[in-house]
All heavy atoms as TSV, in Angstrom:
chain	resi	resn	atom	element	x	y	z
A	1	MET	N	N	65.282	110.893	133.150
A	1	MET	CA	C	64.009	110.282	133.419
A	1	MET	C	C	64.168	109.480	134.672
A	1	MET	O	O	65.114	108.611	134.761
A	1	MET	CB	C	63.558	109.500	132.351
A	1	MET	CG	C	63.278	110.257	130.996
A	1	MET	SD	S	62.630	109.293	129.701
A	1	MET	CE	C	62.747	110.423	128.267
A	2	LEU	N	N	63.131	109.579	135.584
A	2	LEU	CA	C	63.112	108.889	136.731
A	2	LEU	C	C	62.048	107.844	136.832
A	2	LEU	O	O	60.852	108.147	136.629
A	2	LEU	CB	C	62.944	109.934	137.940
A	2	LEU	CG	C	62.987	109.305	139.328
A	2	LEU	CD1	C	64.412	108.662	139.618
A	2	LEU	CD2	C	62.689	110.462	140.344
A	3	PHE	N	N	62.427	106.589	137.065
A	3	PHE	CA	C	61.522	105.486	137.384
A	3	PHE	C	C	61.810	105.001	138.906
A	3	PHE	O	O	62.878	104.983	139.253
A	3	PHE	CB	C	61.807	104.342	136.454
A	3	PHE	CG	C	61.558	104.644	135.070
A	3	PHE	CD1	C	62.441	105.379	134.228
A	3	PHE	CD2	C	60.346	104.324	134.556
A	3	PHE	CE1	C	62.210	105.514	132.908
A	3	PHE	CE2	C	60.050	104.603	133.169
A	3	PHE	CZ	C	61.009	105.248	132.306
A	4	CYS	N	N	60.728	104.726	139.544
A	4	CYS	CA	C	60.912	104.277	140.916
A	4	CYS	C	C	59.969	103.127	141.275
A	4	CYS	O	O	59.014	102.832	140.528
A	4	CYS	CB	C	60.730	105.403	141.941
A	4	CYS	SG	S	59.079	105.902	142.009
A	5	ARG	N	N	60.207	102.482	142.287
A	5	ARG	CA	C	59.388	101.368	142.948
A	5	ARG	C	C	59.569	101.343	144.338
A	5	ARG	O	O	60.683	101.620	144.781
A	5	ARG	CB	C	59.677	100.022	142.180
A	5	ARG	CG	C	60.995	99.462	142.400
A	5	ARG	CD	C	61.168	98.141	141.814
A	5	ARG	NE	N	62.529	97.647	141.802
A	5	ARG	CZ	C	63.054	96.713	141.284
A	5	ARG	NH1	N	62.366	96.074	140.336
A	5	ARG	NH2	N	64.388	96.398	141.513
A	6	GLU	N	N	58.572	101.094	145.062
A	6	GLU	CA	C	58.671	101.013	146.562
A	6	GLU	C	C	59.456	99.776	147.073
A	6	GLU	O	O	60.251	99.872	148.026
A	6	GLU	CB	C	57.212	101.040	147.196
A	6	GLU	CG	C	57.321	101.268	148.643
A	6	GLU	CD	C	55.927	101.600	149.247
A	6	GLU	OE1	O	54.945	101.761	148.533
A	6	GLU	OE2	O	55.940	101.629	150.472
A	7	HIS	N	N	59.222	98.586	146.399
A	7	HIS	CA	C	59.961	97.352	146.950
A	7	HIS	C	C	60.423	96.730	145.616
A	7	HIS	O	O	59.799	96.722	144.435
A	7	HIS	CB	C	58.871	96.372	147.572
A	7	HIS	CG	C	58.222	97.040	148.747
A	7	HIS	ND1	N	58.879	97.249	149.885
A	7	HIS	CD2	C	56.967	97.528	148.852
A	7	HIS	CE1	C	57.915	97.862	150.875
A	7	HIS	NE2	N	56.860	98.016	150.175
A	8	LYS	N	N	61.521	95.838	145.809
A	8	LYS	CA	C	62.103	95.158	144.820
A	8	LYS	C	C	61.070	93.954	144.369
A	8	LYS	O	O	60.958	93.629	143.197
A	8	LYS	CB	C	63.375	94.576	145.044
A	8	LYS	CG	C	64.492	95.602	145.158
A	8	LYS	CD	C	65.929	94.942	145.375
A	8	LYS	CE	C	66.984	96.006	145.404
A	8	LYS	NZ	N	68.230	95.373	145.561
A	9	LYS	N	N	60.584	93.239	145.335
A	9	LYS	CA	C	59.570	92.142	145.022
A	9	LYS	C	C	58.307	92.404	145.761
A	9	LYS	O	O	58.123	92.964	146.691
A	9	LYS	CB	C	60.310	90.919	145.770
A	9	LYS	CG	C	61.602	90.494	145.330
A	9	LYS	CD	C	61.634	89.923	143.959
A	9	LYS	CE	C	63.194	89.533	143.546
A	9	LYS	NZ	N	63.254	88.700	142.416
A	10	ASP	N	N	57.259	91.777	145.128
A	10	ASP	CA	C	55.942	91.851	145.697
A	10	ASP	C	C	55.729	90.758	146.747
A	10	ASP	O	O	56.728	90.025	147.013
A	10	ASP	CB	C	54.906	91.879	144.635
A	10	ASP	CG	C	54.748	90.647	143.816
A	10	ASP	OD1	O	55.302	89.610	144.187
A	10	ASP	OD2	O	54.065	90.688	142.744
A	11	SER	N	N	54.577	90.571	147.208
A	11	SER	CA	C	54.315	89.527	148.178
A	11	SER	C	C	54.369	88.075	147.617
A	11	SER	O	O	54.473	87.211	148.367
A	11	SER	CB	C	52.859	89.714	148.762
A	11	SER	OG	O	51.852	89.753	147.785
A	12	PHE	N	N	54.419	87.995	146.275
A	12	PHE	CA	C	54.505	86.656	145.586
A	12	PHE	C	C	55.996	86.284	145.292
A	12	PHE	O	O	56.294	85.287	144.707
A	12	PHE	CB	C	53.628	86.538	144.428
A	12	PHE	CG	C	52.254	86.730	144.769
A	12	PHE	CD1	C	51.523	87.892	144.404
A	12	PHE	CD2	C	51.461	85.653	145.396
A	12	PHE	CE1	C	50.138	87.964	144.647
A	12	PHE	CE2	C	50.131	85.807	145.650
A	12	PHE	CZ	C	49.451	87.023	145.301
A	13	GLY	N	N	56.844	87.349	145.546
A	13	GLY	CA	C	58.286	87.174	145.211
A	13	GLY	C	C	58.571	87.485	143.808
A	13	GLY	O	O	59.727	87.309	143.338
A	14	LEU	N	N	57.570	88.145	143.229
A	14	LEU	CA	C	57.912	88.743	141.699
A	14	LEU	C	C	58.330	90.160	141.766
A	14	LEU	O	O	58.091	90.946	142.714
A	14	LEU	CB	C	56.535	88.641	140.957
A	14	LEU	CG	C	55.902	87.220	140.935
A	14	LEU	CD1	C	54.535	87.261	140.252
A	14	LEU	CD2	C	56.833	86.207	140.118
A	15	THR	N	N	59.047	90.507	140.846
A	15	THR	CA	C	59.646	91.816	140.638
A	15	THR	C	C	58.489	92.836	140.562
A	15	THR	O	O	57.615	92.600	139.643
A	15	THR	CB	C	60.563	91.919	139.489
A	15	THR	OG1	O	61.581	90.948	139.650
A	15	THR	CG2	C	61.129	93.314	139.308
A	16	GLU	N	N	58.446	93.848	141.286
A	16	GLU	CA	C	57.416	94.905	141.175
A	16	GLU	C	C	57.719	95.869	140.005
A	16	GLU	O	O	58.866	96.015	139.485
A	16	GLU	CB	C	57.317	95.794	142.358
A	16	GLU	CG	C	56.807	95.155	143.611
A	16	GLU	CD	C	56.115	96.126	144.566
A	16	GLU	OE1	O	56.196	97.483	144.329
A	16	GLU	OE2	O	55.649	95.735	145.581
A	17	THR	N	N	56.616	96.394	139.395
A	17	THR	CA	C	56.880	97.248	138.291
A	17	THR	C	C	57.282	98.647	138.686
A	17	THR	O	O	57.126	99.021	139.800
A	17	THR	CB	C	55.515	97.416	137.534
A	17	THR	OG1	O	54.474	97.910	138.433
A	17	THR	CG2	C	54.978	96.169	136.962
A	18	TYR	N	N	57.843	99.288	137.730
A	18	TYR	CA	C	58.361	100.723	138.074
A	18	TYR	C	C	57.261	101.607	137.616
A	18	TYR	O	O	56.518	101.382	136.829
A	18	TYR	CB	C	59.677	100.990	137.228
A	18	TYR	CG	C	60.979	100.359	137.705
A	18	TYR	CD1	C	61.286	99.090	137.275
A	18	TYR	CD2	C	61.791	100.977	138.564
A	18	TYR	CE1	C	62.440	98.439	137.791
A	18	TYR	CE2	C	62.896	100.351	139.105
A	18	TYR	CZ	C	63.239	99.211	138.558
A	18	TYR	OH	O	64.384	98.662	139.023
A	19	CYS	N	N	57.397	102.815	138.185
A	19	CYS	CA	C	56.420	103.897	138.087
A	19	CYS	C	C	57.357	104.956	137.458
A	19	CYS	O	O	58.416	105.433	138.049
A	19	CYS	CB	C	56.017	104.350	139.328
A	19	CYS	SG	S	54.378	105.282	139.260
A	20	PHE	N	N	56.903	105.590	136.356
A	20	PHE	CA	C	57.620	106.644	135.653
A	20	PHE	C	C	57.120	107.967	136.323
A	20	PHE	O	O	56.007	108.321	136.223
A	20	PHE	CB	C	57.247	106.647	134.145
A	20	PHE	CG	C	57.885	107.892	133.409
A	20	PHE	CD1	C	59.256	107.989	133.412
A	20	PHE	CD2	C	57.179	108.683	132.692
A	20	PHE	CE1	C	59.921	108.943	132.673
A	20	PHE	CE2	C	57.748	109.785	132.008
A	20	PHE	CZ	C	59.070	109.914	132.012
A	21	LEU	N	N	58.141	108.736	136.845
A	21	LEU	CA	C	57.845	110.090	137.513
A	21	LEU	C	C	58.134	111.261	136.576
A	21	LEU	O	O	57.893	112.397	136.950
A	21	LEU	CB	C	58.624	110.127	138.744
A	21	LEU	CG	C	58.167	109.175	139.879
A	21	LEU	CD1	C	58.984	109.310	141.048
A	21	LEU	CD2	C	56.754	109.291	140.126
A	22	GLY	N	N	58.778	111.071	135.427
A	22	GLY	CA	C	59.039	112.081	134.446
A	22	GLY	C	C	60.604	112.473	134.352
A	22	GLY	O	O	61.440	111.815	134.853
A	23	LYS	N	N	60.783	113.494	133.594
A	23	LYS	CA	C	62.098	114.041	133.461
A	23	LYS	C	C	62.631	114.706	134.665
A	23	LYS	O	O	61.767	115.296	135.462
A	23	LYS	CB	C	62.112	114.972	132.304
A	23	LYS	CG	C	61.830	114.351	130.893
A	23	LYS	CD	C	61.982	115.427	129.866
A	23	LYS	CE	C	61.722	114.807	128.473
A	23	LYS	NZ	N	61.837	115.821	127.483
A	24	VAL	N	N	63.889	114.553	134.907
A	24	VAL	CA	C	64.563	115.238	136.131
A	24	VAL	C	C	65.846	115.984	135.716
A	24	VAL	O	O	66.372	115.732	134.736
A	24	VAL	CB	C	64.851	114.147	137.126
A	24	VAL	CG1	C	63.582	113.432	137.709
A	24	VAL	CG2	C	65.745	113.068	136.679
A	25	ASN	N	N	66.201	116.687	136.622
A	25	ASN	CA	C	67.427	117.470	136.566
A	25	ASN	C	C	68.265	117.103	137.721
A	25	ASN	O	O	67.764	117.254	138.896
A	25	ASN	CB	C	67.196	118.954	136.458
A	25	ASN	CG	C	66.576	119.400	135.153
A	25	ASN	OD1	O	67.069	119.137	134.127
A	25	ASN	ND2	N	65.525	120.043	135.273
A	26	TYR	N	N	69.605	116.826	137.588
A	26	TYR	CA	C	70.556	116.527	138.656
A	26	TYR	C	C	70.674	117.766	139.480
A	26	TYR	O	O	70.906	118.857	139.064
A	26	TYR	CB	C	71.845	116.059	138.163
A	26	TYR	CG	C	72.934	115.950	139.148
A	26	TYR	CD1	C	73.000	114.847	139.977
A	26	TYR	CD2	C	73.838	116.940	139.315
A	26	TYR	CE1	C	74.068	114.703	140.886
A	26	TYR	CE2	C	74.905	116.849	140.234
A	26	TYR	CZ	C	74.968	115.680	141.033
A	26	TYR	OH	O	75.971	115.569	141.972
A	27	VAL	N	N	70.719	117.604	140.884
A	27	VAL	CA	C	70.941	118.725	141.819
A	27	VAL	C	C	72.251	118.384	142.515
A	27	VAL	O	O	73.147	119.271	142.396
A	27	VAL	CB	C	69.747	118.832	142.908
A	27	VAL	CG1	C	70.198	119.949	143.785
A	27	VAL	CG2	C	68.447	119.173	142.175
A	28	GLN	N	N	72.399	117.280	143.179
A	28	GLN	CA	C	73.684	117.012	143.884
A	28	GLN	C	C	73.644	115.563	144.310
A	28	GLN	O	O	72.590	114.860	144.266
A	28	GLN	CB	C	73.901	117.889	145.108
A	28	GLN	CG	C	72.901	117.563	146.339
A	28	GLN	CD	C	73.080	118.682	147.394
A	28	GLN	OE1	O	73.366	119.828	147.206
A	28	GLN	NE2	N	72.992	117.986	148.615
A	29	HIS	N	N	74.774	115.106	144.818
A	29	HIS	CA	C	74.823	113.809	145.398
A	29	HIS	C	C	75.864	113.804	146.510
A	29	HIS	O	O	76.638	114.817	146.644
A	29	HIS	CB	C	75.298	112.784	144.328
A	29	HIS	CG	C	76.731	112.903	143.984
A	29	HIS	ND1	N	77.187	113.749	143.016
A	29	HIS	CD2	C	77.824	112.157	144.404
A	29	HIS	CE1	C	78.534	113.643	142.810
A	29	HIS	NE2	N	78.991	112.649	143.756
A	30	GLU	N	N	75.798	112.720	147.360
A	30	GLU	CA	C	76.647	112.684	148.488
A	30	GLU	C	C	76.781	111.225	148.962
A	30	GLU	O	O	75.949	110.370	148.613
A	30	GLU	CB	C	76.211	113.469	149.777
A	30	GLU	CG	C	74.888	113.153	150.282
A	30	GLU	CD	C	74.547	114.040	151.415
A	30	GLU	OE1	O	74.462	115.215	151.175
A	30	GLU	OE2	O	74.192	113.560	152.411
A	31	GLY	N	N	77.938	110.946	149.538
A	31	GLY	CA	C	78.196	109.481	149.927
A	31	GLY	C	C	78.718	108.550	148.856
A	31	GLY	O	O	78.711	109.003	147.638
A	32	SER	N	N	78.911	107.367	149.253
A	32	SER	CA	C	79.510	106.479	148.253
A	32	SER	C	C	78.800	105.085	148.406
A	32	SER	O	O	78.744	104.310	147.374
A	32	SER	CB	C	81.006	106.345	148.294
A	32	SER	OG	O	81.343	105.906	149.393
A	33	CYS	N	N	78.540	104.653	149.659
A	33	CYS	CA	C	77.953	103.303	149.845
A	33	CYS	C	C	77.014	103.265	150.984
A	33	CYS	O	O	77.428	103.042	152.091
A	33	CYS	CB	C	79.187	102.337	149.956
A	33	CYS	SG	S	78.666	100.498	149.834
A	34	PRO	N	N	75.696	103.644	150.782
A	34	PRO	CA	C	75.096	103.895	149.504
A	34	PRO	C	C	75.299	105.386	149.180
A	34	PRO	O	O	75.514	106.302	149.965
A	34	PRO	CB	C	73.607	103.673	149.871
A	34	PRO	CG	C	73.368	103.914	151.293
A	34	PRO	CD	C	74.797	103.612	151.990
A	35	MET	N	N	75.083	105.752	147.884
A	35	MET	CA	C	75.175	107.089	147.459
A	35	MET	C	C	73.625	107.641	147.358
A	35	MET	O	O	72.808	107.083	147.008
A	35	MET	CB	C	75.759	107.110	146.014
A	35	MET	CG	C	75.783	108.483	145.364
A	35	MET	SD	S	76.764	108.644	143.875
A	35	MET	CE	C	75.687	107.863	142.805
A	36	SER	N	N	73.556	108.906	147.867
A	36	SER	CA	C	72.283	109.538	147.836
A	36	SER	C	C	72.228	110.560	146.743
A	36	SER	O	O	73.233	111.456	146.692
A	36	SER	CB	C	72.101	110.263	149.264
A	36	SER	OG	O	70.883	111.008	149.202
A	37	ILE	N	N	71.275	110.608	145.917
A	37	ILE	CA	C	71.184	111.573	144.729
A	37	ILE	C	C	69.943	112.422	144.931
A	37	ILE	O	O	68.880	111.836	145.213
A	37	ILE	CB	C	71.215	110.791	143.451
A	37	ILE	CG1	C	72.352	109.964	143.207
A	37	ILE	CG2	C	71.152	111.843	142.285
A	37	ILE	CD1	C	72.360	108.989	142.044
A	38	ILE	N	N	70.052	113.746	144.813
A	38	ILE	CA	C	68.974	114.625	144.740
A	38	ILE	C	C	68.636	114.989	143.322
A	38	ILE	O	O	69.493	115.519	142.583
A	38	ILE	CB	C	69.231	115.868	145.659
A	38	ILE	CG1	C	69.394	115.372	147.032
A	38	ILE	CG2	C	68.082	116.810	145.621
A	38	ILE	CD1	C	69.792	116.523	148.019
A	39	TRP	N	N	67.407	114.830	142.925
A	39	TRP	CA	C	67.014	115.185	141.559
A	39	TRP	C	C	65.807	116.180	141.738
A	39	TRP	O	O	65.173	116.207	142.690
A	39	TRP	CB	C	66.421	114.038	140.761
A	39	TRP	CG	C	67.324	112.747	140.677
A	39	TRP	CD1	C	67.335	111.711	141.434
A	39	TRP	CD2	C	68.269	112.568	139.678
A	39	TRP	NE1	N	68.318	110.794	141.080
A	39	TRP	CE2	C	68.852	111.391	139.955
A	39	TRP	CE3	C	68.776	113.329	138.600
A	39	TRP	CZ2	C	69.992	110.812	139.184
A	39	TRP	CZ3	C	69.746	112.827	137.824
A	39	TRP	CH2	C	70.290	111.596	138.030
A	40	LYS	N	N	65.686	117.116	140.740
A	40	LYS	CA	C	64.465	117.906	140.727
A	40	LYS	C	C	63.660	117.509	139.586
A	40	LYS	O	O	64.133	117.427	138.351
A	40	LYS	CB	C	64.915	119.407	140.519
A	40	LYS	CG	C	63.782	120.394	140.563
A	40	LYS	CD	C	64.261	121.778	140.562
A	40	LYS	CE	C	63.159	122.675	140.325
A	40	LYS	NZ	N	62.500	123.286	141.329
A	41	LEU	N	N	62.387	117.201	139.907
A	41	LEU	CA	C	61.485	116.852	138.841
A	41	LEU	C	C	61.152	118.105	138.028
A	41	LEU	O	O	60.776	119.152	138.480
A	41	LEU	CB	C	60.191	116.227	139.366
A	41	LEU	CG	C	60.234	114.847	140.082
A	41	LEU	CD1	C	59.141	114.493	140.860
A	41	LEU	CD2	C	60.531	113.791	138.957
A	42	GLU	N	N	60.920	117.859	136.653
A	42	GLU	CA	C	60.405	118.970	135.820
A	42	GLU	C	C	58.949	119.210	135.995
A	42	GLU	O	O	58.440	120.380	135.830
A	42	GLU	CB	C	60.727	118.687	134.285
A	42	GLU	CG	C	62.227	118.708	133.975
A	42	GLU	CD	C	62.569	118.562	132.490
A	42	GLU	OE1	O	61.562	118.370	131.733
A	42	GLU	OE2	O	63.667	118.740	132.246
A	43	GLN	N	N	58.219	118.208	136.372
A	43	GLN	CA	C	56.785	118.340	136.488
A	43	GLN	C	C	56.503	117.674	137.912
A	43	GLN	O	O	57.059	116.808	138.343
A	43	GLN	CB	C	55.956	117.481	135.512
A	43	GLN	CG	C	56.218	118.036	134.084
A	43	GLN	CD	C	55.672	119.424	133.924
A	43	GLN	OE1	O	54.546	119.826	134.398
A	43	GLN	NE2	N	56.397	120.259	133.180
A	44	PRO	N	N	55.383	118.206	138.629
A	44	PRO	CA	C	54.996	117.564	139.889
A	44	PRO	C	C	54.598	116.104	139.822
A	44	PRO	O	O	54.165	115.667	138.634
A	44	PRO	CB	C	53.828	118.370	140.346
A	44	PRO	CG	C	53.874	119.569	139.489
A	44	PRO	CD	C	54.551	119.327	138.250
A	45	ILE	N	N	54.828	115.416	140.795
A	45	ILE	CA	C	54.292	114.063	140.786
A	45	ILE	C	C	52.796	113.978	140.698
A	45	ILE	O	O	52.130	114.710	141.438
A	45	ILE	CB	C	54.788	113.235	142.029
A	45	ILE	CG1	C	56.251	113.224	142.239
A	45	ILE	CG2	C	54.076	111.699	142.202
A	45	ILE	CD1	C	56.849	112.654	143.585
A	46	PRO	N	N	52.213	113.160	139.771
A	46	PRO	CA	C	50.810	113.117	139.722
A	46	PRO	C	C	50.145	112.773	140.970
A	46	PRO	O	O	50.708	111.980	141.682
A	46	PRO	CB	C	50.594	112.000	138.550
A	46	PRO	CG	C	51.870	112.019	137.834
A	46	PRO	CD	C	52.901	112.345	138.814
A	47	ALA	N	N	48.982	113.265	141.336
A	47	ALA	CA	C	48.277	113.118	142.562
A	47	ALA	C	C	47.986	111.709	142.871
A	47	ALA	O	O	48.077	111.202	143.962
A	47	ALA	CB	C	47.007	113.861	142.560
A	48	LYS	N	N	47.730	110.877	141.777
A	48	LYS	CA	C	47.380	109.481	141.916
A	48	LYS	C	C	48.533	108.674	142.421
A	48	LYS	O	O	48.362	107.584	142.898
A	48	LYS	CB	C	46.868	108.910	140.611
A	48	LYS	CG	C	47.757	108.825	139.576
A	48	LYS	CD	C	47.004	108.247	138.319
A	48	LYS	CE	C	48.194	107.998	137.139
A	48	LYS	NZ	N	47.523	107.466	136.062
A	49	LEU	N	N	49.884	109.180	142.307
A	49	LEU	CA	C	51.073	108.406	142.720
A	49	LEU	C	C	51.609	109.047	143.988
A	49	LEU	O	O	52.435	108.409	144.557
A	49	LEU	CB	C	52.118	108.674	141.618
A	49	LEU	CG	C	51.792	108.043	140.213
A	49	LEU	CD1	C	52.859	108.387	139.314
A	49	LEU	CD2	C	51.536	106.613	140.305
A	50	LEU	N	N	51.135	110.149	144.582
A	50	LEU	CA	C	51.639	110.600	145.773
A	50	LEU	C	C	51.672	109.648	146.913
A	50	LEU	O	O	52.457	109.618	147.745
A	50	LEU	CB	C	50.966	111.960	146.089
A	50	LEU	CG	C	51.264	113.124	145.403
A	50	LEU	CD1	C	50.543	114.305	145.779
A	50	LEU	CD2	C	52.813	113.428	145.530
A	51	GLY	N	N	50.520	108.913	147.069
A	51	GLY	CA	C	50.471	107.831	148.178
A	51	GLY	C	C	51.593	106.789	148.078
A	51	GLY	O	O	52.128	106.413	149.076
A	52	GLU	N	N	51.936	106.513	146.762
A	52	GLU	CA	C	52.924	105.425	146.565
A	52	GLU	C	C	54.344	106.001	146.769
A	52	GLU	O	O	55.227	105.248	146.905
A	52	GLU	CB	C	52.850	104.998	145.040
A	52	GLU	CG	C	51.558	104.232	144.726
A	52	GLU	CD	C	51.521	103.814	143.285
A	52	GLU	OE1	O	52.486	103.492	142.733
A	52	GLU	OE2	O	50.321	103.800	142.793
A	53	THR	N	N	54.497	107.285	146.628
A	53	THR	CA	C	55.883	107.812	146.696
A	53	THR	C	C	56.065	108.741	148.030
A	53	THR	O	O	56.997	109.614	148.157
A	53	THR	CB	C	56.119	108.789	145.547
A	53	THR	OG1	O	55.179	109.756	145.510
A	53	THR	CG2	C	56.166	108.063	144.204
A	54	SER	N	N	55.194	108.468	149.004
A	54	SER	CA	C	55.226	109.268	150.185
A	54	SER	C	C	56.500	109.149	151.040
A	54	SER	O	O	56.807	109.926	151.782
A	54	SER	CB	C	53.981	108.998	151.085
A	54	SER	OG	O	54.067	107.631	151.495
A	55	LYS	N	N	57.258	108.133	150.742
A	55	LYS	CA	C	58.457	107.952	151.488
A	55	LYS	C	C	59.669	108.691	150.895
A	55	LYS	O	O	60.755	108.638	151.378
A	55	LYS	CB	C	58.791	106.335	151.578
A	55	LYS	CG	C	57.799	105.738	152.430
A	55	LYS	CD	C	58.076	104.195	152.470
A	55	LYS	CE	C	57.081	103.473	153.210
A	55	LYS	NZ	N	57.024	102.030	153.263
A	56	LEU	N	N	59.523	109.147	149.652
A	56	LEU	CA	C	60.578	109.870	148.885
A	56	LEU	C	C	60.663	111.247	149.523
A	56	LEU	O	O	59.708	111.925	149.878
A	56	LEU	CB	C	60.215	109.945	147.423
A	56	LEU	CG	C	60.116	108.674	146.805
A	56	LEU	CD1	C	59.757	108.873	145.309
A	56	LEU	CD2	C	61.509	107.801	146.845
A	57	ALA	N	N	61.935	111.857	149.614
A	57	ALA	CA	C	62.139	113.201	149.937
A	57	ALA	C	C	61.819	114.193	148.834
A	57	ALA	O	O	62.178	113.833	147.682
A	57	ALA	CB	C	63.600	113.302	150.556
A	58	ALA	N	N	61.346	115.235	148.987
A	58	ALA	CA	C	61.128	116.248	147.930
A	58	ALA	C	C	61.966	117.392	148.081
A	58	ALA	O	O	62.248	117.928	149.248
A	58	ALA	CB	C	59.687	116.536	147.890
A	59	VAL	N	N	62.591	118.048	147.004
A	59	VAL	CA	C	63.227	119.211	146.973
A	59	VAL	C	C	62.394	120.349	146.168
A	59	VAL	O	O	62.038	120.173	145.122
A	59	VAL	CB	C	64.607	119.063	146.284
A	59	VAL	CG1	C	65.402	120.341	146.256
A	59	VAL	CG2	C	65.498	118.005	146.908
A	60	GLY	N	N	62.293	121.359	146.954
A	60	GLY	CA	C	61.430	122.531	146.355
A	60	GLY	C	C	61.872	123.256	145.323
A	60	GLY	O	O	62.639	123.351	144.493
């Protein structure tokens, strides 16, 4: 299951909430510091969340 957030803190310094994107399947990873992981979502990202996740890379 994949949860994401755009920023760690909001403008008040409080922790931002996570957004649930659904179940995922592991595709691959590379690197170690930082490590980059590619996941494939089982369902498309809901349209109402696309603006919030526009900075994420998508794998077809």
